[in-house]
DOLO-396999 format. One record per residue: residue in one letter; x, y, z of N, C-alpha, C in turn. Coordinates in steps of 0.2 Angstrom, whole numbers, always signed. Each point is the difference from the previous one (the first is absolute). Layout:
a; X; Y; Z; X; Y; Z; X; Y; Z;
...
***
This chain:
m; -17; -28; +0; -4; -1; -6; -2; -7; +0;
d; -8; -1; -2; -4; -6; +0; +4; -5; -5;
a; +1; +2; -4; +2; -5; -7; +8; +1; -1;
d; +2; -6; -3; +7; -2; -1; +3; +9; -4;
t; +4; +0; -2; +4; +5; -2; +3; -1; -6;
e; -3; +2; -8; +4; -1; -4; +6; +4; -3;
t; +3; -2; -4; +6; +7; -4; -3; -1; -8;
v; +0; +6; -2; -3; +0; -7; +4; +6; -3;
e; +5; -4; -6; +6; +2; -3; -1; +4; -6;
s; -5; +0; -2; -2; +3; -6; -3; +8; -2;
a; +2; +3; +4; +0; +7; +1; +2; +4; -5;
g; +1; +6; +1; +3; +4; -7; -1; +8; -1;
v; +6; +2; +0; +0; +8; +1; +6; +0; -6;
d; -1; -5; -7; +4; +1; -6; +2; +6; -2;
g; +5; +3; -2; +1; +7; -4; +1; +4; +6;
l; -2; -1; +7; +4; +5; +5; +7; -1; -1;
a; +2; +6; +5; +7; -1; +2; +1; -5; +4;
s; -3; -3; +5; +2; -6; +1; -5; -1; +6;
a; -1; -7; +3; -6; -2; +3; +1; +2; +9;
g; +9; +0; -1; +1; +1; +7; -1; +9; +1;
a; +1; +2; -4; +0; +6; +1; -7; +4; +0;
t; -4; -4; -3; -7; +2; -1; -3; +0; +7;
l; +2; -7; +2; -6; -2; +8; +5; +3; +4;
a; +5; +3; +1; +5; +4; +4; -4; +8; +0;
a; +1; +2; -4; -5; +6; -3; -7; +0; +4;
a; -3; -5; -1; -8; -2; +2; -1; +0; +6;
q; +5; -2; +4; +0; -1; +9; +1; +6; +2;
q; +4; +4; -3; +2; +8; +4; -3; +7; -4;
r; -5; -3; -5; -5; +7; -4; -2; +3; +5;
p; +0; +5; +1; -6; +8; +4; -7; -3; -2;
v; -5; +2; +4; -6; -1; -2; -4; +5; +1;
c; -4; +3; -3; -4; +5; +1; -6; -1; -1;
v; -6; +0; +6; -6; -2; +1; -4; +7; -1;
i; -4; -2; -4; -6; +5; -3; -5; -1; +3;
g; -5; +2; +6; -4; -3; +3; +0; -2; +6;
l; -3; +3; +8; +3; -4; +6; -5; -3; +4;
g; -5; -1; -2; -7; -5; +3; +4; -6; +0;
l; -5; -6; +2; +2; -6; +5; +6; -4; -6;
i; +1; -1; -6; +3; -3; -3; +6; +6; -1;
g; +0; +4; -3; +5; +5; -1; +4; +1; +7;
g; -5; +3; +5; +5; +1; +7; +3; -7; +3;
s; -3; -7; -2; +3; -6; +3; +8; -2; -4;
l; -2; +3; -6; +5; +0; -5; +7; +3; +1;
l; -2; +7; +2; +6; +6; +3; +3; -4; +3;
r; -5; -3; +7; +3; -2; +7; +6; -6; -2;
a; -4; -6; -4; +3; -5; -2; +6; +0; -3;
a; +1; +4; -6; +6; +2; -5; +5; +4; +5;
t; -1; +3; +4; +3; +4; +4; +4; -4; +4;
d; -5; -6; +4; +3; -3; +6; +6; -7; -5;
a; -2; +0; -4; +5; -4; -6; +6; +2; +0;
g; +0; +6; +1; +8; +5; -2; -1; +1; -6;
r; -6; +3; -3; +2; +3; -7; -1; +7; +3;
r; +0; +6; -5; +3; +7; +1; -9; +2; -3;
t; -3; +2; +2; -8; +1; +1; -2; +7; +0;
w; -5; +2; -4; -4; +6; +2; -6; +0; -4;
g; -5; +5; +3; -7; -1; -2; -2; +6; -1;
a; -6; +0; -1; -4; +6; -2; -8; -1; +0;
s; -4; +4; +2; -9; -1; +1; -2; +8; -2;
a; -5; -3; -4; -2; +7; -2; -6; +2; +7;
s; +0; -2; +4; -4; +2; +5; +6; +2; +7;
t; +0; +7; +1; +3; +1; +3; +1; -3; +9;
t; -5; -1; +3; -1; -3; +7; +3; -6; -2;
t; -1; -6; -4; +5; -4; +0; +8; +0; -1;
a; +1; +4; -4; +7; +2; +0; +3; +2; +6;
e; -5; +3; +3; +3; +4; +5; +1; -7; +6;
k; -7; -4; +2; +3; -5; +4; +6; -5; -3;
a; +1; -1; -5; +7; -4; -3; +6; +2; +1;
a; +0; +8; -1; +6; +2; +3; +0; -2; +9;
a; -5; +3; +2; +1; +0; +6; +3; -5; +4;
d; -1; -6; -5; +1; -6; +1; +7; -4; -1;
g; +2; +7; -1; +9; +0; -3; +2; -3; -8;
y; -5; +1; -4; +0; -3; -6; +1; +6; -6;
d; +5; -1; -4; +2; +5; -5; -5; +3; -5;
i; -4; +5; +1; -6; +2; -4; +2; +6; -2;
a; +0; -2; -7; -1; +7; -5; -5; +6; +2;
a; +1; +6; -2; -5; +5; +1; -7; +1; -5;
s; +3; -6; -6; -7; +0; -5; +2; -5; -3;
v; -5; -4; -4; +2; -5; -6; +5; +1; -4;
d; -2; +8; -3; +6; +1; -4; +5; +0; +1;
e; +3; +1; +8; +7; +1; +1; +3; -8; +1;
a; -4; -4; +2; +1; -8; +1; +2; -3; -6;
l; -3; +1; -5; +1; -2; -6; +5; +3; -5;
a; +2; +7; +2; +5; +2; -3; +7; -2; +2;
r; +0; -2; +9; +5; -3; +1; +2; -7; -3;
a; -6; -4; -1; +0; -6; -3; +3; +0; -6;
a; -1; +4; -4; +3; +0; -6; +9; +2; +0;
v; +0; +3; +8; +9; +3; -2; +3; -8; +2;
e; -4; -2; +6; +4; -5; +2; -3; -9; -3;
d; -3; +1; -6; -1; -8; -2; -4; -3; +5;
a; -4; +2; +4; -5; -4; +4; -5; -3; -4;
l; -3; -7; +4; -5; -2; -2; -7; +4; +2;
v; -2; +2; -4; -8; +4; +3; -4; -5; +0;
v; -6; +1; +5; -5; -5; +2; -5; +5; +2;
l; -4; -3; -5; -7; +6; +2; -4; -4; +3;
a; -3; +2; +6; -4; -3; +3; -5; +4; +2;
v; -5; +2; -5; -4; +4; +0; -8; -4; -3;
p; -5; +3; +1; -6; -4; +0; -1; +0; -8;
l; -3; -4; -4; +1; +0; -8; -4; +6; -4;
t; -6; +4; +4; -1; +6; +0; +2; +6; -2;
a; +8; +0; +5; +3; +5; +0; +8; -3; -5;
l; -3; -4; -3; +8; -1; -3; +2; +3; -6;
d; -5; +2; -4; +1; +4; -6; +4; +7; +1;
d; -3; +5; +6; +2; +5; +3; +8; +0; +0;
v; +2; -8; +5; +6; +0; +1; +6; -1; -3;
l; -4; -4; -7; +5; -2; -6; +3; +7; -3;
a; -6; +4; +0; +2; +6; -4; +6; +3; +4;
t; +0; +1; +7; +5; +2; +4; +7; -4; -1;
v; -2; -8; +0; +6; -4; -2; +3; +4; -7;
a; -4; +1; -4; +3; +0; -9; +4; +6; +0;
r; -4; +5; +5; +6; +6; +0; +6; +2; +3;
e; -1; -4; +7; +5; +1; +4; +6; -6; +0;
a; -2; -6; -2; +5; -6; -2; -3; -4; -5;
p; +1; +3; -7; -5; -5; -5; +5; -7; +1;
e; +5; +1; -1; +4; -7; -1; +2; -6; +6;
c; -5; +4; +7; +2; -5; +5; -1; -7; +1;
r; +2; -4; +3; -4; -9; +2; -5; +4; +3;
l; -5; -5; -1; -6; +1; +2; -3; -7; +2;
t; -3; -1; +5; -6; -4; +2; -6; +2; +3;
d; -4; -4; +1; -4; +3; +5; -5; -4; +5;
v; -3; +0; +4; -3; -6; +4; -9; -1; -1;
t; -3; +2; -4; -5; -1; -3; -2; -7; +0;
s; -9; -1; +1; -2; -5; +0; -2; -2; -8;
v; +2; +2; -4; -4; -2; -6; +8; +2; -5;
k; +1; -3; -4; +7; +0; -4; -1; +2; -9;
v; -5; -1; -1; +0; +1; -9; -4; +8; -1;
p; -4; +2; +6; -1; +8; -1; +5; +5; +3;
v; +4; -4; +3; +6; +6; +2; +6; -1; -6;
a; +1; -5; -2; +5; +0; -6; -2; +5; -5;
e; -8; -1; -1; -2; +4; -6; +1; +7; +1;
a; -2; +2; +7; +1; +8; +3; +7; +1; -2;
v; +4; -4; +2; +6; +2; +0; +5; +2; -6;
a; -4; -5; -4; +4; +3; -8; -5; +3; -4;
r; -6; +3; +4; -1; +7; -3; +0; +5; +1;
r; +4; +0; +7; +1; +7; +5; +9; -1; +0;
a; +3; -4; +2; +7; +1; +2; +2; -6; -5;
p; -1; -1; -8; +3; -4; -3; +7; -2; +0;
a; +6; +7; +3; +7; -3; +0; +2; -5; +5;
t; -3; +2; +4; +2; -3; +7; +1; -9; +0;
r; +3; -1; +4; +1; -9; -1; -4; -4; +5;
f; -4; +0; -1; -7; -2; +4; -1; -8; +2;
v; +3; -3; +4; -3; -6; +1; -5; +0; +7;
g; -8; -4; -2; -4; +1; +5; +2; -6; +5;
g; -4; +4; +7; +1; -6; +4; -7; +2; +5;
h; -2; -6; +6; -4; -1; +4; +1; -4; +5;
p; +1; +3; +6; +0; -2; +6; -7; -4; +3;
m; -1; -5; +0; -5; -3; +3; -1; -1; +7;
t; -4; +7; +4; +1; +0; +5; -3; +6; +2;
g; -1; +1; +6; -5; +5; +2; -4; +0; +6;
t; -5; +4; +4; -4; -1; +3; -5; +4; -2;
e; -6; +0; +4; -5; +6; -1; +0; +6; +4;
f; +6; +1; +1; +4; +7; +3; +2; +5; -7;
s; +1; +6; +2; +4; +4; -5; +4; +6; +3;
g; +3; +3; -4; +5; +5; +3; +7; -2; +3;
w; +3; +3; +1; +5; +1; +2; +1; -4; +7;
d; -4; +1; +3; +1; -2; +8; -3; -7; +0;
a; -3; -3; -6; -1; -7; +0; +5; -5; -3;
g; +5; +5; -2; +6; -3; -3; +3; -5; +3;
s; +3; -6; -2; +5; -3; +6; +6; -2; -5;
l; +6; -1; +6; +7; -3; -4; +1; -8; -1;
q; -6; -2; +1; -2; -7; +1; -3; -2; -6;
l; -4; +5; -3; -6; -2; -4; +1; -5; -7;
f; +7; +1; -2; +1; -5; -5; +4; -7; +0;
h; +0; -2; +6; +4; -3; +3; -3; -9; -1;
e; +4; -3; -6; -2; -7; -1; -9; +3; -6;
k; +0; +5; -1; -5; +1; -4; +1; -1; -8;
v; -5; -1; -3; +1; +0; -8; +1; +6; -4;
w; +4; +2; -3; +2; +5; -4; -1; +0; -8;
v; -4; +2; -3; +0; -2; -7; +5; +4; -4;
v; +4; -2; -5; +5; +5; -4; -3; -2; -7;
a; -2; +5; -2; -3; +1; -9; +6; -5; -4;
t; -1; -5; -3; +4; -3; -5; -1; +1; -8;
e; -1; +5; -2; -1; +0; -7; +4; -3; -5;
d; -1; -1; -5; +6; -1; -8; +5; +5; +0;
d; -2; +7; +2; +5; +6; -1; +0; +4; +6;
a; +0; -6; +6; +3; +3; +7; +8; +1; -1;
d; -1; +6; +5; +9; +4; -2; +1; -5; +8;
l; +8; -5; -4; +0; -4; +5; +5; +3; +5;
e; +4; +5; +0; +2; +3; +5; -5; +3; +8;
v; -4; +3; -5; -6; +3; +5; -3; -7; +2;
w; -2; -6; -1; -4; -5; +1; +6; -3; +6;
v; +6; +0; -1; +3; +0; +6; +2; +4; +5;
d; -4; +7; -1; +2; +5; +6; -8; +0; +4;
v; -5; -3; -4; -5; -1; +4; +1; -6; +4;
a; +0; -6; -4; +2; -7; +5; +4; +2; +6;
a; +6; +4; -2; +4; +0; +5; -1; +6; +7;
l; -5; +3; -1; -4; +4; +5; -6; -3; +3;
a; -4; -6; -4; -5; -1; +4; +5; -6; +3;
l; +4; -4; -1; +4; -5; +5; +2; +3; +6;
a; +3; +7; -1; +3; +4; +6; -4; +0; +4;
c; -7; +2; -2; -6; +2; +5; -4; -7; +2;
g; +4; -5; +0; -2; -7; +3; -6; -5; -4;
a; +0; +4; -6; -6; -4; -5; +4; -5; -2;
v; -6; -3; -3; +4; -5; -6; -5; +2; -7;
v; +3; -1; -6; -1; +3; -5; -2; -7; -4;
v; -7; +3; -3; -3; -5; -6; -1; +4; -6;
p; +4; -2; -5; +0; +3; -8; -7; -1; -2;
a; -4; +5; -4; -5; -3; -4; -1; +6; -5;
a; -3; -2; -6; -2; +5; -6; -6; +5; +5;
a; +2; +7; -6; -5; +4; +7; -10; -2; -2;
d; +1; -4; -6; -8; -3; -1; -2; -6; +2;
e; +5; -4; +1; -2; -5; +6; -1; +1; +6;
h; +4; +7; +3; -1; +1; +7; -6; +1; -1;
d; -3; +8; -3; -5; +1; +2; -5; -5; -1;
l; -1; -5; -3; -6; -6; +0; +0; -3; +6;
a; +6; -1; +2; +1; -3; +7; -2; +3; +7;
v; +1; +7; +0; -1; +5; +5; -7; +0; +2;
a; -3; +1; -10; -8; +0; +2; -4; -4; +5;
r; +2; -7; -1; -2; -7; +4; +1; +0; +8;
i; +6; +2; +1; +3; -1; +7; +2; +7; +4;
s; -1; +6; -3; -1; +5; +5; -5; +4; -1;
h; +0; +2; -7; -6; +5; -2; -7; -4; +0;
l; -3; -5; -1; -6; -4; +0; -2; +1; +7;
p; +4; -2; +5; +1; +0; +9; -1; +6; +2;
h; +3; +5; -3; -1; +7; +3; -9; +1; -2;
l; -3; +0; -7; -5; -1; +0; -7; -4; +4;
f; +3; -6; +2; -5; -4; +4; +1; +1; +6;
a; +5; +4; +4; +1; +3; +6; -6; +5; +1;
a; +0; +4; -5; -4; +6; +0; -8; -4; +0;
v; -1; -4; -4; -7; -1; +0; -1; -5; +7;
l; +5; -4; +0; -2; -2; +7; -1; +4; +7;
a; +4; +4; +0; +1; +5; +6; -9; +4; +0;
a; +0; +3; -8; -8; +3; +1; -5; -5; +2;
v; +0; -6; -4; -7; -4; +3; +0; -3; +8;
g; +8; +1; +3; -2; -2; +6; -2; +6; +5;
a; +2; +6; -2; -1; +6; +4; -8; +1; -3;
d; -3; -1; -5; -7; +1; -3; -5; -6; +6;
g; +4; -5; +4; -3; -4; +4; -3; +2; +7;
g; +3; +6; +0; -1; +4; +7; +4; -1; +7;
e; -1; +1; +5; +5; +1; +6; +2; -6; +2;
l; -8; -8; +0; +3; -4; +2; +5; -4; -4;
a; -2; +2; -8; +5; -4; -3; +7; +2; +2;
l; +2; +7; +0; +5; +2; +3; +4; -1; +6;
a; -5; -1; +2; +3; -3; +7; +2; -9; +1;
l; -3; -2; -3; +2; -8; -2; +6; +1; -6;
a; +2; +2; -2; +5; +1; -5; +5; -4; +3;
a; +3; -5; -3; +6; -2; +2; +5; -1; -5;
g; +6; -5; +1; +4; +0; -5; +0; -2; -8;
s; -5; -2; -1; +0; -1; -7; -3; +7; -3;
f; -4; +3; +3; -1; +6; -3; +4; +7; +1;
t; +3; -1; +4; +7; +5; +4; +5; -2; -7;
d; +3; -6; +1; +6; -1; -7; -4; +1; -4;
g; -7; -3; -2; -1; +2; -9; +1; +8; +0;
t; -4; +4; +4; -2; +7; -1; +7; +5; +2;
r; +6; -4; +1; +5; +6; +2; +2; +4; -3;
v; +1; +0; -8; +4; +5; -6; -7; +4; -2;
a; -7; -1; +3; -4; +4; +0; +2; +7; +4;
a; +3; -1; +4; +2; +6; +4; +5; +4; -4;
t; +3; +1; -3; +3; +3; -5; -3; +4; -3;
r; +4; +8; -1; -4; +4; -2; -2; -1; -7;
p; -7; +2; +0; -3; -2; -6; +3; +1; -7;
e; +3; +8; +0; +1; +2; -7; +7; -2; -2;
l; +5; -4; +5; +6; -3; -1; -4; -8; -5;
t; -5; -3; +6; -1; -5; -6; -3; +0; -5;
a; -5; +5; -2; -2; +3; -7; +5; -1; -4;
a; +6; +5; +2; +4; +2; -6; +3; -7; -1;
m; +2; -5; +4; +3; -7; -1; -4; -5; -4;
t; -6; +0; +2; -5; -4; -5; -1; +3; -5;
e; -3; +5; -2; -2; +3; -6; +6; +0; -4;
g; +7; +1; +3; +5; -2; -4; +1; -4; -3;
n; -4; -5; -1; +0; -8; -1; -6; -1; -2;
r; -3; +4; -4; -7; -2; -2; -2; -5; -3;
s; +3; -2; -5; +0; -5; -6; +2; -6; +4;
a; +5; -1; +2; +1; -7; +5; -5; -1; +5;
l; +0; +6; +3; -6; -1; +7; -6; -4; -1;
l; -1; +4; -8; -9; -1; -1; +1; -8; -2;
s; +4; -2; -2; +1; -7; -3; +0; -5; +6;
s; +4; +2; +5; -1; -4; +6; -7; +3; +3;
l; -1; +5; +0; -8; +0; +5; -7; -4; -3;
d; +0; +0; -8; -3; -5; -3; +0; -6; +2;
d; +6; -3; +0; +1; -7; +4; -2; -1; +6;
a; +1; +6; +6; -4; -2; +4; -6; +1; +1;
l; -4; +5; -5; -5; +0; +2; -5; -5; -2;
g; +3; -3; -6; -4; -7; -3; +1; -6; +6;
r; +6; +0; +3; +0; -7; +5; -5; +3; +6;
l; -1; +7; +2; -5; +1; +4; -8; +0; +0;
g; +2; +1; -9; -8; -2; -3; -2; -7; +2;
a; +5; -4; -2; -1; -8; +0; -1; -2; +6;
a; +2; +3; +7; -1; +0; +7; -8; +1; +1;
r; -2; +5; -4; -6; +4; +4; -5; -6; -3;
g; +3; -3; -6; -6; -4; -7; -1; -5; +5;
s; +6; -4; +3; -1; -7; +5; -2; +1; +6;
l; +1; +5; +4; -2; +3; +5; -8; +0; -1;
a; -2; +4; -6; -8; -1; +2; -4; -6; -3;
s; +4; -4; -6; -3; -5; -2; +0; -5; +6;
t; +6; -2; +2; +1; -7; +2; +3; +1; +9;
g; +2; +7; +0; +1; +1; +7; +7; -3; +1;
g; +4; -1; -4; +7; -2; -1; +4; +5; -2;
l; +5; +1; +4; +6; +4; -1; +9; -4; -1;
l; +0; -7; +1; +2; -5; +0; +6; +2; -6;
a; -3; +2; -4; +6; +1; -7; +4; +4; +1;
t; -4; +7; +2; +4; +7; +0; +4; -1; +7;
l; +0; -3; +4; +5; +0; +7; +5; -4; -1;
t; -2; -6; -5; +6; -5; -2; +6; +3; -4;
a; -6; +3; -5; +7; +6; -5; +4; +3; +4;
g; -3; +3; +6; +3; +5; +4; +6; -2; +3;
h; -3; -7; +2; +6; -3; +6; +6; -3; -5;
d; -1; -2; -7; +5; -3; -4; +3; +6; -2;
g; -3; +6; +0; +4; +7; -3; +6; -1; +7;
r; -3; +1; +5; +6; +2; +7; +4; -6; +0;
t; -2; -6; +1; +6; -4; -1; +5; +1; -5;
a; -2; +2; -7; +4; +1; -5; +5; +6; +2;
l; -3; +6; +3; +4; +4; +4; +6; -4; +3;
d; -2; -2; +6; +4; -3; +4; +5; -4; -2;
g; -1; -5; -5; +4; -4; -4; +4; +4; -4;
a; +0; +5; -3; +4; +5; -3; +6; +4; +6;
r; -3; +1; +4; +5; +4; +6; +5; -4; +1;
s; -3; -7; +3; +5; -5; +3; +6; -4; -7;
a; -2; +2; -6; +3; -4; -6; +4; +8; -3;
r; +0; +4; +1; +2; +6; -3; +7; -2; -1;
r; +3; +3; -7; +6; +0; -1; +4; +5; -1;
e; +5; -1; +5; +6; +7; +2; +7; -2; -2;
v; +0; +7; -6; +7; -3; -2; +5; +8; -1;
r; +6; -2; +0; +4; +5; +1; +2; +2; -9;
i; +2; +6; -2; +3; +0; -5; +6; +5; -2;
d; +2; -2; -4; +6; +4; -2; -1; +4; -7;
l; +5; +3; -4; -2; +3; -3; +6; +0; -9;
e; -1; -5; -2; +3; -4; -6; -4; -2; -5;
g; +0; +2; -5; -3; -4; -6; -3; +7; -2;
t; -6; -2; -5; -2; +5; -6; -5; +3; +4;
p; -1; +6; -2; -7; +2; +3; -7; -3; -1;
a; +1; -4; -8; -8; -3; +1; +0; -5; +2;
e; +5; -2; +3; +0; -9; +3; -3; +4; +6;
f; +3; +4; +3; +2; +3; +7; -10; +2; +1;
l; -2; +3; -4; -6; +3; +1; -6; -5; -1;
e; +2; -5; -5; -7; -5; +1; +1; -6; +5;
d; +8; +0; +3; +1; -5; +5; -4; +3; +5;
m; +1; +6; +1; -4; +4; +7; -7; -1; -1;
r; -4; +3; -5; -7; -2; -1; -3; -7; +0;
e; +4; -5; -2; -2; -7; +2; +1; -1; +8;
l; +4; +3; +2; +0; -1; +10; -4; +2; +1;
g; -3; +6; -1; -6; +4; +2; -6; -6; -1;
r; +0; +1; -7; -7; -4; -3; -1; -7; +5;
t; +6; -3; +2; -1; -8; +4; +1; +0; +6;
g; -2; +7; +3; +0; +1; +9; +8; +1; +4;
g; +3; +0; -5; +8; +1; +1; +1; +9; +3;
r; +5; +1; +3; +1; +6; +3; +8; +0; +1;
v; +4; +6; +0; +8; +2; +1; +1; +2; +8;
i; +4; -3; +2; +1; +1; +7; +7; +4; +0;
g; +4; -1; -4; +6; +3; -1; +5; -1; -4;
w; +6; +2; -2; +4; -1; -4; +5; -7; +2;
t; +2; -4; -6; +6; -4; +2; +5; +2; +3;
s; +4; -4; +2; +7; +2; +4; +3; +3; -7;
e; +2; -3; -5; +4; +3; -5; +0; +7; -1;
a; -9; -1; +0; -1; +10; -1; +2; +3; +4;
l; -1; -1; +7; +1; +4; +4; +9; +0; +0;
d; +5; -5; -1; +6; +1; +0; +3; +4; -4;
a; -5; -1; -7; +2; +5; -6; -2; +8; +1;
a; -4; +1; +4; -1; +7; +3; +4; +3; +5;
d; +3; -4; +6; +3; +2; +3; +7; +0; -4;
e; +4; -2; -3; +4; -1; -4; +0; +8; -6;
a; -6; +2; -3; +0; +6; -3; +0; +5; +5;
m; -3; +0; +7; +0; +6; +5; +8; +0; +0;
g; +4; -5; +2; +7; +0; +1; +3; +5; -6;
i; +0; -3; -4; +2; +2; -8; -1; +8; +2;
e; -5; +2; -1; -5; +7; +0; +5; +4; +7;
a; +0; -2; +6; +4; +2; +5; +6; +1; -1;
***
């Protein structure tokens, strides 16, 4: 890691059986993945490689057959996978597009109504609302791995997709702390780092650094293509880098961006205002220095934030309220969780020994 590692000792699972037992259980909990595209398929691979007992399911027969042919435990149906999750107290991970979420949640409510539940969707408030509406008895803590490629499907998956990438874990006031630990432990086991964030703050942030870039990539790609064969023949790094995510299947990008409409509209208004000012300056004075300087400063800020990031290890002592607030503040200030303290790991090892 680039930054110095700190230790945070104000976490909390107060009122649960014990901190050590909670962490030990989270590190061993089975994982059921519903949806085996790029993210879900990569998650099944990574969790299996980390030693977790895993199984998955897909609504696509072709996808399910490919995953099974590669040696993974694939249920005959989503219903069967969820029923098994209920019996084995697995962490269920929903890796389906936002547009499919309501139907899948209806199945969750029928087959595993009180399961431990998370997701990998790129928006958090709409997902939390859907869970409350469709499967209210589940123990839900949202998640969002900040990773991916322009490709999709099982074949696009990778064992290393989450390696050293950020995995947001939703950290609401009423978060179920056992499940929060389950989700964080899964993210860390897959090689990611954890950034805790409130759902609404997450959605505002990703509108600016993920969803708006997808829109800009689409516009930039269309404008470039309209320049004809010569323009495309001359296209180099700045164009190809800026348009990479435009190669994503449009329906997937639409589900992501439209699902965060309110936050994206605000970011888009900001961007359009800046573009309008740039056009006005170019038309009147021929100068774009102000726009370019603001962009340069923004990129410099990104590089600075990456080099000065705060990395911490956490334990599981204290009160839930303190834990949740400490975690949200860690995320707000650019920090991230890279693991557990040695004391927390020792307590987990001791709990496993006692249980054995």
